[in-house]
C-alpha positions as CSV (number, residue, x, y, z in Angstrom):
1,M,-56.5,-36.2,-5.1
2,E,-59.2,-34.5,-7.2
3,Q,-58.8,-31.3,-5.1
4,K,-55.1,-31.2,-5.8
5,N,-55.6,-31.6,-9.5
6,Y,-58.2,-28.8,-9.4
7,K,-55.8,-26.4,-7.7
8,K,-53.1,-27.3,-10.2
9,E,-55.4,-26.7,-13.1
10,E,-56.6,-23.4,-11.7
11,Q,-53.0,-22.2,-11.3
12,E,-52.3,-23.1,-14.9
13,I,-55.3,-21.2,-16.1
14,D,-54.3,-18.2,-14.0
15,L,-50.8,-18.2,-15.5
16,V,-52.2,-18.5,-19.0
17,E,-54.5,-15.6,-18.4
18,I,-51.6,-13.5,-17.1
19,V,-49.5,-14.3,-20.2
20,Q,-52.4,-13.5,-22.5
21,K,-53.1,-10.2,-20.8
22,L,-49.4,-9.2,-21.1
23,W,-49.4,-10.3,-24.7
24,K,-52.5,-8.3,-25.6
25,N,-51.0,-5.1,-24.0
26,R,-47.4,-5.8,-25.3
27,K,-47.4,-2.5,-27.3
28,F,-48.2,-0.5,-24.3
29,I,-45.5,-2.3,-22.2
30,L,-43.0,-1.8,-25.0
31,K,-43.8,1.9,-25.1
32,V,-43.3,2.2,-21.4
33,T,-40.1,0.2,-21.6
34,A,-38.8,2.3,-24.5
35,A,-39.6,5.5,-22.6
36,F,-37.6,4.2,-19.6
37,A,-34.8,3.1,-21.9
38,V,-34.5,6.6,-23.3
39,L,-34.5,8.0,-19.8
40,G,-31.8,5.5,-18.8
41,L,-29.8,6.4,-21.8
42,L,-29.9,10.1,-20.9
43,V,-29.0,9.3,-17.3
44,A,-26.1,7.1,-18.5
45,I,-24.8,9.7,-21.0
46,F,-25.0,12.8,-18.8
47,S,-23.8,11.1,-15.5
48,S,-20.3,12.4,-14.6
49,N,-17.4,10.1,-14.5
50,I,-16.3,9.2,-11.0
51,Y,-12.7,8.3,-10.1
52,T,-11.6,6.6,-6.9
53,A,-8.2,6.9,-5.1
54,S,-7.3,5.2,-1.9
55,C,-4.4,4.4,0.4
56,T,-4.0,1.6,3.0
57,M,-2.2,2.2,6.3
58,V,-1.2,0.2,9.4
59,P,-1.6,2.1,12.7
60,Q,1.0,1.6,15.4
61,T,-0.7,0.6,18.6
62,G,2.2,-0.6,20.7
63,E,2.6,1.0,24.1
64,K,5.8,1.4,26.1
65,K,5.8,1.6,29.8
66,A,8.2,3.7,31.8
67,G,8.9,4.2,35.4
68,G,10.4,0.9,36.7
69,N,11.9,1.4,40.1
70,L,11.1,5.1,39.9
71,S,7.5,4.5,40.7
72,G,8.3,2.7,43.9
73,L,10.9,5.3,45.0
74,A,8.6,8.2,44.1
75,A,5.8,6.5,46.0
76,M,8.0,6.2,49.1
77,A,8.7,9.9,48.9
78,G,5.0,10.7,48.5
79,I,5.1,11.4,44.8
80,N,2.8,9.6,42.3
81,I,4.3,10.0,38.9
82,G,1.6,7.9,37.2
83,S,2.1,6.4,33.8
84,L,4.9,8.1,31.8
85,S,4.3,6.2,28.6
86,S,5.5,7.8,25.5
87,G,4.0,5.3,23.2
88,E,0.4,5.9,23.8
89,V,-1.7,6.5,20.7
90,L,-5.3,6.7,19.7
91,S,-7.3,3.6,19.0
92,P,-7.9,3.2,15.2
93,T,-11.6,3.0,15.9
94,V,-11.4,6.7,16.8
95,Y,-9.8,7.7,13.4
96,P,-13.2,8.2,11.6
97,K,-14.2,10.6,14.4
98,I,-11.0,12.7,13.8
99,M,-12.1,13.1,10.2
100,T,-15.4,14.7,11.4
101,N,-13.5,17.2,13.5
102,I,-14.4,20.7,12.4
103,N,-10.7,21.8,12.3
104,F,-9.7,18.8,10.2
105,Q,-12.6,19.4,7.8
106,K,-11.9,23.1,7.4
107,E,-8.2,22.6,6.9
108,L,-9.1,20.1,4.1
109,I,-11.6,22.2,2.3
110,Y,-9.2,25.1,2.3
111,S,-6.4,23.0,0.9
112,K,-5.5,23.6,-2.8
113,F,-5.8,20.9,-5.5
114,H,-5.3,20.6,-9.2
115,F,-8.4,20.4,-11.4
116,K,-8.7,19.9,-15.2
117,E,-9.1,23.1,-17.3
118,I,-8.1,25.2,-14.3
119,K,-4.5,26.6,-14.6
120,E,-3.8,27.3,-11.0
121,P,-4.7,25.0,-8.0
122,I,-7.7,26.0,-6.1
123,T,-9.4,25.1,-2.8
124,L,-12.3,22.6,-2.5
125,Y,-14.3,25.5,-1.1
126,D,-13.8,27.6,-4.3
127,F,-14.4,24.6,-6.5
128,Y,-17.8,23.9,-5.0
129,T,-18.9,27.5,-4.4
130,D,-17.4,29.7,-7.1
131,K,-19.8,29.8,-10.1
132,Q,-16.9,30.2,-12.6
133,Y,-15.8,26.6,-11.7
134,Q,-19.3,25.0,-11.8
135,K,-20.0,22.9,-14.9
136,F,-23.5,22.6,-16.2
137,N,-25.2,19.4,-15.0
138,L,-28.3,18.5,-16.8
139,L,-29.4,15.8,-14.4
140,G,-28.7,18.0,-11.4
141,T,-30.6,20.9,-12.9
142,I,-33.6,18.7,-13.7
143,K,-33.5,17.2,-10.2
144,K,-33.2,20.7,-8.6
145,Y,-36.3,22.1,-10.3
146,T,-38.4,18.9,-10.1
147,I,-37.8,16.9,-6.9
148,G,-35.9,19.6,-5.2
149,L,-38.2,22.5,-6.3
150,P,-40.0,22.8,-2.8
151,G,-36.6,23.2,-1.2
152,V,-35.6,25.9,-3.7
153,I,-38.8,27.8,-3.0
154,I,-38.4,27.5,0.8
155,K,-34.8,28.6,0.6
156,A,-35.7,31.6,-1.6
157,I,-38.5,32.6,0.9
158,K,-36.3,32.2,4.0
159,G,-33.3,33.9,2.5
160,N,-30.3,34.2,4.8
161,K,-32.2,35.0,8.0
162,D,-30.8,32.0,9.8
163,A,-27.2,32.8,8.9
164,V,-24.8,32.9,11.8
165,T,-22.5,35.9,12.1
166,N,-19.0,35.5,13.6
167,S,-18.0,37.5,16.6
168,D,-14.4,38.6,17.1
169,T,-14.6,37.9,20.8
170,S,-16.1,34.4,20.4
171,T,-13.9,31.4,20.6
172,V,-16.7,29.0,19.6
173,Q,-16.1,27.3,16.2
174,F,-18.8,27.9,13.6
175,L,-19.4,27.1,9.9
176,T,-21.1,29.2,7.2
177,K,-23.8,27.7,5.1
178,E,-21.4,27.5,2.1
179,E,-18.8,25.7,4.3
180,Q,-21.5,23.3,5.5
181,E,-22.5,22.4,1.9
182,V,-18.8,21.9,0.9
183,I,-18.2,19.7,4.0
184,K,-21.3,17.7,3.2
185,A,-19.9,17.1,-0.3
186,L,-16.5,16.2,1.2
187,N,-18.1,13.7,3.6
188,E,-19.8,12.0,0.6
189,S,-16.5,11.7,-1.2
190,L,-14.1,10.9,1.7
191,T,-14.4,7.7,3.7
192,L,-12.2,5.8,6.2
193,E,-12.7,2.1,6.8
194,V,-11.2,0.4,9.8
195,N,-10.4,-3.3,9.5
196,D,-10.1,-4.5,13.1
197,K,-9.5,-8.1,12.2
198,Q,-6.6,-7.6,9.8
199,G,-5.3,-4.4,11.5
200,F,-5.2,-1.9,8.7
201,I,-7.3,1.2,7.7
202,T,-8.2,2.3,4.2
203,L,-8.9,5.9,3.2
204,T,-10.9,6.2,0.0
205,T,-11.9,9.3,-2.0
206,N,-14.3,9.7,-4.9
207,M,-14.4,12.7,-7.3
208,S,-15.0,13.6,-10.9
209,E,-11.3,14.7,-11.3
210,P,-8.6,11.9,-11.4
211,L,-5.7,14.1,-10.3
212,A,-7.7,16.0,-7.7
213,V,-9.1,12.8,-6.2
214,A,-5.6,11.5,-5.7
215,E,-4.4,14.7,-4.2
216,L,-7.4,14.7,-1.9
217,A,-6.6,11.2,-0.7
218,Q,-3.0,12.2,-0.1
219,K,-3.9,15.3,1.8
220,G,-6.5,13.4,3.9
221,Q,-3.8,10.9,4.8
222,E,-1.3,13.6,5.8
223,L,-3.8,15.5,7.9
224,L,-4.9,12.3,9.6
225,Q,-1.3,11.5,10.5
226,K,-0.8,15.1,11.6
227,Y,-3.7,15.1,14.0
228,I,-2.8,11.7,15.5
229,T,0.8,12.8,15.9
230,E,-0.4,16.0,17.6
231,F,-2.4,14.0,20.1
232,K,0.6,11.8,20.8
233,V,2.8,14.8,21.3
234,E,0.2,16.4,23.5
235,K,0.1,13.4,25.8
236,V,4.0,13.1,25.9
237,A,4.3,16.9,26.6
238,S,1.8,16.5,29.4
239,N,3.9,13.7,30.8
240,L,7.0,15.9,30.5
241,E,5.3,18.7,32.3
242,F,4.3,16.4,35.1
243,V,7.8,14.9,35.4
244,E,9.3,18.4,35.5
245,R,7.0,19.4,38.4
246,S,7.9,16.2,40.3
247,Y,11.5,16.8,39.5
248,D,11.4,20.4,40.9
249,E,9.6,19.2,44.0
250,A,12.1,16.4,44.5
251,K,15.0,18.8,44.0
252,R,13.6,21.2,46.6
253,N,13.1,18.4,49.1
254,F,16.6,17.0,48.4
255,E,18.3,20.4,48.8
256,T,16.4,21.1,52.0
257,K,17.4,17.7,53.5
258,Q,21.0,18.2,52.3
259,E,21.1,21.6,54.1
260,E,19.5,20.1,57.2
261,L,22.1,17.3,57.3
262,A,25.0,19.7,56.8
263,R,23.8,22.0,59.6
264,F,23.4,19.0,61.9
265,R,26.9,17.8,61.2
266,D,28.3,21.3,61.7
267,A,26.5,21.6,65.0
268,N,27.6,18.1,66.1
269,K,31.2,17.7,64.9
270,S,32.0,15.4,67.8
271,L,29.3,12.7,67.9
272,S,29.6,11.7,71.6
273,S,26.0,10.8,72.3
274,A,23.9,7.9,70.9
275,M,21.0,10.3,70.3
276,A,23.2,12.4,68.0
277,R,24.4,9.4,66.1
278,T,20.8,8.1,65.7
279,Q,19.7,11.5,64.5
280,E,22.5,11.6,61.9
281,E,21.7,8.1,60.7
282,K,18.0,9.1,60.3
283,L,18.9,12.3,58.4
284,T,21.4,10.4,56.2
285,S,18.8,7.7,55.4
286,E,16.3,10.4,54.4
287,Y,19.0,12.2,52.4
288,D,19.9,9.0,50.5
289,L,16.3,8.2,49.7
290,L,15.6,11.7,48.4
291,L,18.9,11.6,46.4
292,Q,17.7,8.4,44.6
293,V,14.3,9.9,43.8
294,Y,15.9,13.1,42.6
295,T,18.5,11.2,40.5
296,E,15.8,9.0,38.9
297,L,13.5,11.9,38.2
298,A,16.4,13.8,36.6
299,K,17.0,10.8,34.2
300,Q,13.2,10.5,33.5
301,K,13.1,14.3,32.8
302,E,15.7,13.9,30.1
303,Q,13.9,10.8,28.7
304,A,10.7,12.7,28.5
305,K,12.4,15.6,26.7
306,I,13.7,13.1,24.1
307,A,10.3,11.6,23.7
308,V,8.8,15.0,22.9
309,T,11.3,15.7,20.2
310,E,11.0,12.2,18.6
311,T,9.2,12.1,15.3
312,T,8.1,8.4,15.2
313,P,5.7,7.8,12.4
314,I,2.2,6.9,13.6
315,L,0.8,5.4,10.4
316,T,2.8,3.0,8.1
317,I,1.6,3.3,4.5
318,I,1.5,-0.1,2.8
319,S,-0.5,1.0,-0.2
320,P,0.2,4.6,-1.3
321,V,-2.1,6.8,-3.3
322,V,-2.0,6.4,-7.1
323,V,-3.7,8.7,-9.6
324,P,-6.5,6.6,-11.1
325,T,-6.6,6.1,-14.9
326,E,-10.0,4.4,-15.2
327,K,-13.3,5.6,-13.9
328,T,-15.1,3.5,-11.3
329,K,-18.6,5.0,-11.9
330,P,-21.0,5.2,-13.6
331,K,-21.6,1.7,-15.2
332,R,-23.5,3.0,-18.1
333,S,-24.6,-0.3,-19.5
334,L,-25.8,-1.4,-16.1
335,I,-27.8,1.9,-15.7
336,L,-29.4,1.2,-19.1
337,L,-30.3,-2.4,-18.2
338,I,-31.8,-1.3,-14.8
339,Y,-34.0,1.3,-16.5
340,I,-35.2,-1.2,-19.2
341,F,-36.0,-3.6,-16.4
342,L,-37.9,-0.9,-14.5
343,G,-39.8,-0.1,-17.7
344,L,-40.9,-3.7,-18.1
345,V,-41.9,-4.0,-14.5
346,I,-43.8,-0.7,-14.4
347,G,-45.5,-1.3,-17.7
348,A,-46.7,-4.8,-16.6
349,G,-47.7,-3.4,-13.3
350,I,-49.9,-0.7,-15.0
351,V,-51.5,-3.4,-17.1
352,F,-52.8,-5.2,-14.0
353,F,-53.2,-2.2,-11.7
354,V,-55.6,-0.1,-14.0
355,P,-58.2,-2.9,-14.3
356,Y,-58.0,-3.5,-10.5
357,L,-58.8,0.1,-9.8
358,E,-61.7,0.0,-12.3
359,D,-63.2,-3.1,-10.7
360,N,-62.8,-2.0,-7.1
361,F,-62.6,1.8,-6.8
362,L,-63.1,3.8,-10.0
363,P,-65.5,2.2,-12.4
364,N,-65.0,4.9,-15.1
365,I,-61.2,5.2,-14.7
366,K,-60.6,4.4,-18.4
367,D,-62.5,7.6,-19.3
368,Y,-59.7,9.7,-18.0
369,R,-57.4,10.9,-20.7
370,F,-54.1,10.3,-18.9
371,I,-55.1,6.6,-18.2
372,P,-53.8,4.3,-20.8
373,K,-56.2,2.0,-22.7
374,I,-55.7,-1.5,-21.2
375,N,-57.3,-4.5,-23.0
């Protein structure tokens, strides 16, 4: 019992000492907090406004099956027509991968958008790389020549030695350094979220321009639908090509059998023997089977042609893109509060950290000019 009371009393004494130490050094803590408040105010003032635009879509994932009796008939004739589905689409989980496709990204960064204070629409590539469109960013400049100074020096020393040059005979895709930087900025501002449970996808864009961010979301949605549609058409066209090959083969087999049966009947006009009748029945049976396969494949060929020319929408838009009227970032009051809180924490931390260093590592630490006087 006495031991518990002693521990409680010791904890109370320690808490009193902490409060007293903080109170004695309140001026220093307030100075640090004030410095961080000023820094937070500058960050809040000079941070660019960020606008957000988005659209919500429902992907169509239904799959039709074709073939029916055709599969059995074709199999009997030695032809495997496989799955001739015209409704096959990509899984929505693959959509984010499509957006990282180099062709998708290059098509997007070279699309034109409207920006404030720029009369004519320009591409994202020009907006991010052309100096005439670059606005002065105080925070970015400070960051570049403080935290990012080593990178600037290394880049200046290396120059463009690692640049890749394009070859007219090469079919391999490549990106210039400028394109890589623009695509990096694009990936930071363009995201696609797939909601597997509720079955919809949301495309979101963030930029400092309200009209441009809406146009970027719209263009991203259109390109996504275009690439998914192209995949679907590619699969259906492949099915059509396969059906046409099977149809041509079935046609040749049917015509060959038809000629064989005609020649046999011409040569055996009076079927007097059982052998001749049996041979005719066999040829007739084979002829009928090939005729059915040929007829079914002719129907399927026309259906496949129709499937190729169909323009069925892949993505149903349930929430279209709207030009934002209010910024989503930055929350300037929140930034200021965060910096004030950091100032308090860091100021209080220094009050306890300096004496700890003096007691354990550097006995004369308070003699250094840059070390604050802690009581």
